[in-house]
C-alpha positions as CSV (number, residue, x, y, z in Angstrom):
1,X,-0.2,0.1,0.6
2,X,1.0,3.5,-0.2
3,X,2.6,5.3,2.5
4,X,0.9,8.6,2.9
5,X,3.1,11.2,4.9
6,X,3.7,15.2,5.4
7,X,5.8,16.1,2.8
8,X,7.8,18.5,4.9
9,X,8.3,15.6,7.6
10,X,10.0,13.6,4.7
11,X,13.1,16.2,4.3
12,X,15.5,15.1,1.2
13,X,13.4,13.4,-0.7
14,X,16.4,12.7,-2.9
15,X,18.3,10.8,-0.1
16,X,15.7,10.0,2.5
17,X,17.1,9.7,6.2
18,X,17.2,6.2,8.1
19,X,14.7,8.0,10.5
20,X,11.5,8.3,7.9
21,X,12.6,4.8,6.2
22,X,12.6,3.1,9.4
23,X,9.4,4.8,9.9
24,X,8.1,3.9,6.8
25,X,9.1,0.2,6.4
26,X,7.3,-0.2,9.8
27,X,3.7,0.9,9.1
28,X,4.4,-1.4,5.9
29,X,4.8,-4.0,8.1
30,X,1.2,-3.0,9.9
31,X,-0.4,-4.0,6.4
32,X,1.3,-7.8,6.2
33,X,-1.0,-10.5,7.8
34,X,-4.0,-9.1,6.2
35,X,-2.3,-9.3,2.8
36,X,-0.5,-12.7,3.9
37,X,-4.0,-14.2,4.7
38,X,-5.9,-12.8,1.5
39,X,-2.9,-14.6,-0.4
40,X,-3.1,-17.5,1.1
41,X,-7.0,-17.9,0.8
42,X,-5.7,-17.9,-2.9
43,X,-3.4,-20.3,-2.7
44,X,-5.4,-22.8,-0.9
45,X,-4.0,-22.3,2.5
46,X,-6.8,-20.4,4.5
47,X,-6.1,-19.1,7.8
48,X,-7.1,-16.1,10.3
49,X,-5.2,-12.7,10.4
50,X,-2.2,-12.8,12.2
51,X,-1.9,-16.9,11.9
52,X,0.6,-18.7,9.7
53,X,-0.7,-20.7,7.6
54,X,1.5,-24.1,8.5
55,X,0.0,-26.8,5.8
56,X,-0.5,-27.0,1.9
57,X,-3.7,-27.4,0.7
58,X,-3.5,-31.8,0.5
59,X,-2.3,-31.9,4.0
60,X,-5.7,-29.8,5.5
61,X,-8.2,-31.5,8.0
62,X,-10.6,-29.7,6.4
63,X,-12.6,-29.8,2.8
64,X,-11.7,-26.6,1.1
65,X,-13.3,-25.6,-2.2
66,X,-11.2,-23.2,-3.4
67,X,-13.6,-19.9,-4.1
68,X,-11.5,-17.6,-3.9
69,X,-9.0,-18.9,-6.9
70,X,-12.5,-19.5,-8.6
71,X,-13.0,-15.8,-8.6
72,X,-9.7,-14.2,-8.9
73,X,-9.0,-16.2,-12.0
74,X,-12.6,-15.4,-13.6
75,X,-11.8,-11.7,-13.0
76,X,-8.4,-11.9,-14.4
77,X,-9.7,-13.4,-17.9
78,X,-12.7,-10.9,-17.7
79,X,-10.7,-8.1,-17.3
80,X,-6.8,-8.7,-19.2
81,X,-7.6,-11.9,-21.0
82,X,-8.2,-9.5,-24.1
83,X,-4.7,-7.7,-24.2
84,X,-5.0,-3.9,-24.0
85,X,-5.1,-2.0,-27.0
86,X,-4.0,1.9,-27.7
87,X,-4.6,4.2,-29.9
88,X,-4.1,7.4,-31.0
89,X,-5.8,10.5,-33.0
90,X,-5.2,10.0,-37.2
91,X,-1.7,10.9,-38.3
92,X,0.4,10.5,-34.9
93,X,2.6,7.4,-34.8
94,X,3.5,5.2,-31.4
95,X,5.4,2.7,-33.5
96,X,8.5,3.1,-30.9
97,X,5.8,2.7,-28.3
98,X,3.6,-0.4,-28.6
99,X,7.3,-2.1,-30.1
100,X,8.8,-1.4,-26.7
101,X,5.4,-2.6,-25.1
102,X,5.3,-5.5,-27.2
103,X,9.2,-6.2,-26.1
104,X,8.7,-6.4,-22.3
105,X,5.4,-9.3,-23.2
106,X,3.2,-6.8,-21.5
107,X,0.5,-8.5,-22.0
108,X,1.6,-11.2,-19.7
109,X,2.8,-8.7,-17.4
110,X,-0.9,-7.4,-17.1
111,X,-2.0,-10.6,-16.8
112,X,-0.1,-11.0,-13.5
113,X,-0.4,-7.5,-12.4
114,X,-4.7,-8.0,-12.4
115,X,-4.3,-11.3,-10.4
116,X,-2.1,-9.9,-7.4
117,X,-5.0,-6.8,-7.7
118,X,-8.2,-9.6,-7.4
119,X,-6.7,-11.6,-4.6
120,X,-4.5,-8.6,-2.1
121,X,-6.3,-5.1,-3.5
122,X,-2.9,-3.9,-4.7
123,X,0.0,-4.2,-6.6
124,X,2.9,-2.5,-7.8
125,X,5.3,-2.3,-10.9
126,X,8.7,-2.1,-11.5
127,X,10.5,0.1,-14.2
128,X,14.3,-0.7,-15.1
129,X,16.6,-1.1,-17.8
130,X,16.9,-4.3,-19.2
131,X,19.8,-5.2,-22.0
132,X,19.6,-7.0,-25.0
133,X,21.5,-9.9,-25.5
134,X,22.0,-9.7,-28.9
135,X,22.4,-6.4,-29.7
136,X,23.8,-5.2,-26.3
137,X,21.3,-2.0,-26.3
138,X,19.1,-1.3,-23.3
139,X,15.2,-1.6,-23.6
140,X,12.6,-0.5,-20.6
141,X,11.3,-3.3,-19.0
142,X,8.4,-3.5,-16.2
143,X,8.3,-6.1,-13.4
144,X,5.2,-6.9,-11.0
145,X,6.2,-6.5,-7.7
146,X,4.2,-8.5,-4.7
147,X,3.2,-5.4,-2.0
148,X,4.4,-7.3,1.1
149,X,7.1,-7.2,-0.6
150,X,7.7,-3.4,-1.4
151,X,5.6,0.0,-1.1
152,X,5.4,3.5,-2.4
153,X,5.7,6.5,-0.5
154,X,3.6,9.5,-1.4
155,X,3.1,13.2,-0.2
156,X,-0.6,13.4,2.1
157,X,-2.0,16.2,-0.4
158,X,-5.3,14.9,-2.6
159,X,-2.4,14.2,-5.4
160,X,-0.8,12.3,-3.7
161,X,2.8,12.8,-5.3
162,X,4.9,10.1,-5.3
163,X,8.1,10.6,-3.2
164,X,10.2,7.5,-3.7
165,X,9.9,3.6,-3.1
166,X,11.5,1.4,-1.3
167,X,12.5,-2.6,-1.5
168,X,13.2,-4.4,1.4
169,X,14.5,-7.9,0.8
170,X,15.7,-11.0,3.1
171,X,18.8,-12.4,1.5
172,X,21.9,-14.7,2.5
173,X,25.2,-15.0,1.1
174,X,27.0,-17.8,-0.2
175,X,28.3,-18.6,3.8
176,X,24.3,-19.0,4.6
177,X,24.4,-15.6,6.5
178,X,21.3,-13.6,6.3
179,X,21.3,-10.0,5.9
180,X,18.9,-7.5,4.5
181,X,19.1,-5.3,1.3
182,X,17.1,-2.3,1.2
183,X,16.8,-0.3,-2.4
184,X,15.1,2.8,-2.3
185,X,14.0,4.6,-5.6
186,X,13.9,7.9,-5.5
187,X,13.1,10.3,-8.5
188,X,16.6,10.1,-10.4
189,X,18.5,7.8,-7.8
190,X,18.3,4.3,-7.0
191,X,19.8,3.8,-3.4
192,X,20.6,-0.1,-2.0
193,X,21.9,-0.7,1.5
194,X,22.8,-3.7,2.7
195,X,22.1,-4.2,6.3
196,X,22.5,-6.5,9.1
197,X,18.7,-6.1,10.0
198,X,15.7,-5.1,8.4
199,X,16.0,-1.8,10.8
200,X,18.7,0.9,9.1
201,X,21.1,2.2,11.4
202,X,24.9,2.9,10.5
203,X,26.4,0.8,13.0
204,X,24.3,-1.9,10.9
205,X,25.4,-1.4,8.1
206,X,27.0,-4.1,6.0
207,X,29.1,-2.0,3.3
208,X,28.7,1.7,1.8
209,X,25.5,2.2,0.0
210,X,25.3,1.8,-3.4
211,X,23.9,5.2,-5.5
212,X,23.2,4.5,-9.3
213,X,21.2,6.8,-11.6
214,X,18.2,5.9,-13.5
215,X,16.7,8.5,-15.9
216,X,12.7,7.7,-16.0
217,X,12.4,11.1,-14.7
218,X,10.5,10.3,-12.1
219,X,9.9,7.5,-9.4
220,X,9.8,4.3,-11.4
221,X,7.4,2.4,-9.3
222,X,3.8,2.9,-10.0
223,X,1.1,1.7,-7.6
224,X,-2.2,-0.2,-9.2
225,X,-5.7,-0.2,-7.1
226,X,-8.4,-2.9,-7.8
227,X,-10.8,-0.1,-6.0
228,X,-11.2,2.8,-3.9
229,X,-10.8,0.8,-0.4
230,X,-7.9,-1.6,-2.0
231,X,-9.5,-4.4,-1.3
232,X,-9.5,-7.8,-3.0
233,X,-12.3,-9.3,-5.1
234,X,-13.1,-11.7,-2.2
235,X,-12.2,-9.9,0.4
236,X,-15.4,-9.0,1.8
237,X,-16.5,-13.1,1.3
238,X,-14.4,-15.2,3.2
239,X,-17.0,-15.7,5.8
240,X,-19.4,-16.9,3.2
241,X,-16.2,-19.0,1.8
242,X,-15.7,-20.7,5.6
243,X,-19.1,-21.4,6.0
244,X,-19.1,-23.1,2.9
245,X,-16.1,-25.1,3.5
246,X,-17.2,-25.8,6.9
247,X,-20.5,-27.0,6.0
248,X,-18.9,-29.2,2.8
249,X,-16.4,-30.3,6.0
250,X,-19.5,-31.6,8.1
251,X,-20.9,-33.3,5.6
252,X,-17.7,-35.3,4.6
253,X,-17.5,-36.3,8.5
254,X,-20.7,-37.4,8.5
255,X,-20.5,-39.9,5.9
256,X,-17.3,-41.1,7.6
257,X,-18.8,-41.5,10.9
258,X,-22.2,-43.6,8.8
259,X,-19.3,-45.7,8.2
260,X,-17.8,-46.5,11.4
261,X,-21.0,-46.3,13.0
262,X,-21.4,-48.3,16.2
263,X,-22.7,-51.4,16.5
264,X,-25.2,-52.1,19.5
265,X,-26.0,-55.4,20.6
266,X,-29.6,-56.4,22.4
267,X,-29.4,-60.5,24.1
268,X,-26.3,-61.7,22.9
269,X,-23.8,-62.7,26.2
270,X,-20.3,-63.3,25.4
271,X,-19.1,-66.7,25.6
272,X,-17.2,-68.0,28.7
273,X,-13.9,-69.4,26.2
274,X,-12.5,-67.3,23.9
275,X,-14.5,-66.1,21.2
276,X,-13.6,-67.0,17.7
277,X,-13.2,-64.5,15.0
278,X,-13.1,-63.8,11.6
279,X,-11.0,-60.8,9.6
280,X,-10.5,-59.8,12.9
281,X,-14.3,-59.7,14.0
282,X,-15.8,-61.8,17.1
283,X,-18.1,-64.1,16.4
284,X,-21.4,-64.5,18.7
285,X,-23.6,-67.1,18.9
286,X,-27.3,-65.7,18.4
287,X,-29.4,-66.6,21.4
288,X,-31.1,-69.9,20.7
289,X,-34.4,-70.5,20.4
290,X,-36.5,-70.2,23.4
291,X,-33.5,-68.1,25.0
292,X,-33.4,-64.5,25.8
293,X,-36.0,-62.0,24.5
294,X,-35.8,-59.0,22.7
295,X,-32.0,-60.1,20.8
296,X,-31.3,-57.9,18.1
297,X,-28.7,-55.7,16.4
298,X,-28.6,-52.2,15.3
299,X,-26.1,-49.6,14.7
300,X,-26.0,-46.1,16.7
301,X,-25.7,-43.0,14.0
302,X,-26.3,-39.6,13.5
303,X,-29.7,-39.0,11.0
304,X,-29.5,-35.9,8.5
305,X,-31.5,-34.9,5.5
306,X,-29.4,-34.4,3.1
307,X,-31.6,-32.7,0.7
308,X,-31.6,-29.5,3.3
309,X,-27.9,-29.9,3.7
310,X,-27.7,-29.1,0.3
311,X,-30.4,-26.4,0.2
312,X,-28.3,-24.6,2.4
313,X,-25.1,-25.5,0.4
314,X,-27.2,-23.8,-2.8
315,X,-27.6,-20.8,-0.8
316,X,-24.6,-19.7,0.2
317,X,-22.8,-20.4,-2.7
318,X,-26.0,-18.4,-4.2
319,X,-24.8,-15.4,-2.2
320,X,-21.3,-16.0,-2.9
321,X,-22.1,-15.3,-6.4
322,X,-24.3,-12.5,-5.9
323,X,-22.1,-10.4,-3.6
324,X,-19.0,-11.0,-5.8
325,X,-20.5,-10.4,-9.1
326,X,-18.9,-13.5,-10.3
327,X,-21.5,-15.9,-12.3
328,X,-21.9,-19.4,-11.4
329,X,-20.7,-20.8,-14.7
330,X,-22.1,-24.7,-13.6
331,X,-25.8,-22.6,-13.0
332,X,-28.0,-24.5,-15.5
333,X,-30.2,-20.6,-15.9
334,X,-26.4,-19.3,-17.3
335,X,-25.8,-21.4,-20.1
336,X,-28.8,-22.0,-23.0
337,X,-29.8,-19.9,-26.3
338,X,-30.2,-16.5,-24.8
339,X,-29.8,-13.3,-27.0
340,X,-26.7,-10.7,-26.7
341,X,-29.1,-8.5,-24.8
342,X,-30.5,-11.0,-22.1
343,X,-26.7,-12.0,-21.5
344,X,-26.3,-8.8,-20.3
345,X,-29.0,-8.1,-18.1
346,X,-27.7,-11.4,-16.1
347,X,-23.7,-9.8,-16.3
348,X,-25.3,-6.8,-15.4
349,X,-23.5,-6.9,-11.7
350,X,-20.0,-8.4,-13.5
351,X,-20.1,-5.4,-15.9
352,X,-20.4,-2.8,-13.4
353,X,-18.0,-4.6,-11.5
354,X,-15.4,-4.6,-14.6
355,X,-15.6,-0.9,-15.3
356,X,-14.8,-0.2,-11.9
357,X,-11.9,-2.2,-11.8
358,X,-10.3,-0.9,-15.3
359,X,-11.0,2.5,-14.5
360,X,-8.2,2.0,-11.6
361,X,-6.1,-0.1,-13.5
362,X,-6.2,2.6,-16.4
363,X,-4.8,5.1,-13.6
364,X,-1.9,3.2,-13.3
365,X,-1.5,2.0,-16.9
366,X,-1.3,5.8,-18.1
367,X,1.5,6.4,-15.3
368,X,3.0,3.7,-17.0
369,X,2.9,5.3,-20.3
370,X,4.2,8.1,-19.2
371,X,7.6,6.5,-17.4
372,X,8.2,4.9,-20.7
373,X,7.9,7.7,-22.8
374,X,10.6,9.7,-20.8
375,X,13.0,6.6,-21.3
376,X,12.3,6.4,-24.5
377,X,12.5,10.2,-24.9
378,X,16.4,9.9,-23.6
379,X,16.9,7.0,-25.8
380,X,16.1,9.5,-28.7
381,X,13.1,8.2,-29.7
382,X,10.4,10.7,-28.5
383,X,6.7,9.5,-28.1
384,X,3.7,12.1,-27.0
385,X,2.2,9.5,-24.4
386,X,-0.7,11.8,-23.1
387,X,-2.6,11.9,-26.3
388,X,-2.4,7.6,-26.1
389,X,-6.0,6.5,-25.6
390,X,-6.3,2.8,-23.4
391,X,-8.6,0.9,-24.3
392,X,-9.9,-2.5,-22.3
393,X,-11.6,-5.6,-24.1
394,X,-14.0,-7.4,-21.7
395,X,-13.4,-10.4,-22.1
396,X,-16.6,-11.6,-22.1
397,X,-19.3,-13.7,-24.6
398,X,-21.5,-12.1,-26.7
399,X,-23.8,-12.2,-30.0
400,X,-21.8,-10.9,-32.9
401,X,-24.4,-11.4,-35.5
402,X,-26.4,-9.3,-32.7
403,X,-23.8,-6.7,-32.5
404,X,-23.5,-6.4,-36.6
405,X,-27.3,-6.2,-37.1
406,X,-27.4,-3.4,-35.0
407,X,-24.9,-2.1,-36.8
408,X,-26.8,-2.3,-39.9
409,X,-29.9,-1.2,-38.5
410,X,-28.6,2.2,-37.3
411,X,-27.4,3.2,-40.8
412,X,-29.4,6.3,-40.5
413,X,-29.4,8.0,-37.5
414,X,-25.6,6.6,-36.3
415,X,-22.8,7.5,-37.9
416,X,-20.9,4.2,-38.9
417,X,-17.8,5.9,-37.7
418,X,-19.5,5.4,-33.5
419,X,-21.3,2.5,-34.4
420,X,-18.0,0.2,-35.9
421,X,-16.9,1.3,-32.4
422,X,-19.6,-1.2,-31.0
423,X,-17.9,-4.5,-32.2
424,X,-15.2,-5.8,-29.2
425,X,-12.2,-6.4,-31.5
426,X,-12.0,-3.4,-33.3
427,X,-9.0,-1.1,-31.7
428,X,-9.4,2.0,-34.3
429,X,-12.7,2.1,-35.9
430,X,-11.4,5.3,-38.2
431,X,-9.2,2.3,-39.8
432,X,-11.8,0.0,-40.0
433,X,-13.6,2.9,-41.6
434,X,-11.1,3.4,-44.5
435,X,-10.9,-0.2,-44.9
436,X,-14.1,-0.5,-45.6
437,X,-13.9,2.4,-48.2
438,X,-11.0,1.1,-50.0
439,X,-12.7,-2.0,-50.2
440,X,-15.8,-0.4,-51.6
441,X,-13.8,1.9,-54.4
442,X,-11.9,-2.0,-55.1
443,X,-15.6,-3.4,-55.9
444,X,-16.5,-0.4,-58.2
445,X,-13.7,-0.5,-60.2
446,X,-13.6,-4.5,-60.3
447,X,-17.9,-3.6,-61.2
448,X,-16.4,-1.0,-64.2
449,X,-13.7,-3.4,-65.6
450,X,-16.6,-6.2,-65.6
451,X,-19.0,-3.5,-67.3
452,X,-16.2,-2.3,-70.4
453,X,-15.1,-5.8,-70.7
454,X,-19.5,-6.8,-70.9
455,X,-19.8,-3.9,-73.2
456,X,-16.6,-4.3,-75.6
457,X,-17.8,-8.1,-75.9
458,X,-21.5,-6.7,-77.4
459,X,-20.1,-4.4,-79.6
460,X,-17.8,-7.4,-81.0
461,X,-20.7,-9.1,-81.6
462,X,-22.4,-6.6,-83.1
463,X,-19.6,-6.5,-85.8
464,X,-19.2,-9.8,-86.8
465,X,-22.7,-9.9,-87.1
466,X,-22.9,-6.7,-89.9
467,X,-20.0,-8.9,-91.3
468,X,-21.7,-12.0,-91.7
469,X,-24.9,-10.0,-93.1
470,X,-22.6,-8.3,-95.6
471,X,-21.0,-11.5,-96.8
472,X,-24.6,-13.0,-97.1
473,X,-25.4,-9.9,-99.1
474,X,-22.4,-10.1,-101.6
475,X,-23.0,-13.6,-101.8
476,X,-26.8,-13.4,-103.5
């Protein structure tokens, strides 16, 4: 999470003091138990905040249906399953920018980033320069950083201007001696400390700090948020996940207890001699006729109504899908031959949730493009990133035929340039419109050539007929 501090109290942000860095590290540590809990739910190791998850998923004593992973994976696929598109007004060229994004495999990076946002509500993106192995040239690159291992420091104004970022990492050398490497990213430099502990103190430093200049023109760290509250997509539904898994665990235990039911014997007595056994079980002689009355055998079991339990389980799942806005793909009413408009109403809650997610994701992408634009300018490849339009293509099923019919039927009162934008796989409607015009011109030319060829053939046929008539007249 971004830690807000008073700009005046921060001191020299070009080289933050140990006191400021230590204060921010302590504030960040307060958030770690919550972030760890949320990620462990996704990882299949649920536990309460502040407690450690000591078992792997297959060693859990309880049944765990990983609804958290279900929500995160679907939300990630819905929002960034289709790569983001970048467009600019006609006449401007951003090939340099799009080439840089393609080289850093930005589509894969966005998926990793969104998965962290969905699980923990926030994520960080580190910008740095990598070296091309073939050309030995540097090029911009980005990496997703777990919010548990890095934080951004901003001022406490409404602008939340980035001041610096800190990345503490616990490492060990070849002698297995543990130490902390604390890297501070300012607007112009990267300062690396090697300390015996996480708290920076002059007497704990193992070597002189290393300072390296970077050329991004700002703090090379971008914070992404899942929403205003920085909450994960299933954070408010942990009690429902726990309740559903507890119910499923009890159902399994009831089945196991039913198999291991206690046998109760009435009217039987153990023999005086050593009893006979078979496969470890004692063989008892049934009472002879006229013996003890009321002799019988039965099991002690706990009766339960499986139908009522299933109704409760379905109710919990319905509430879960309703409050997370993620559809239940196993719902029989979800599939079927429904129109595109009906599907939109069924997915209305999801679409609204995705609109919030993509809005906050776009804020981070805009900051990302500015940092990349700054470094490209330094490399002599200037590009105006402020005029770039970022577009999300929600990865949801839709009826393409229905959209095409709407475009065709709206020609009289909706400009074609606007209606072409209704297609989800069209990044630049203007470019598509120009392609349509070129295609129409080619069709007209092709038809003109065909008509001209037909006219020539008709003319030649007339000439041949006249020649034949003349020949016949001469013969006569």
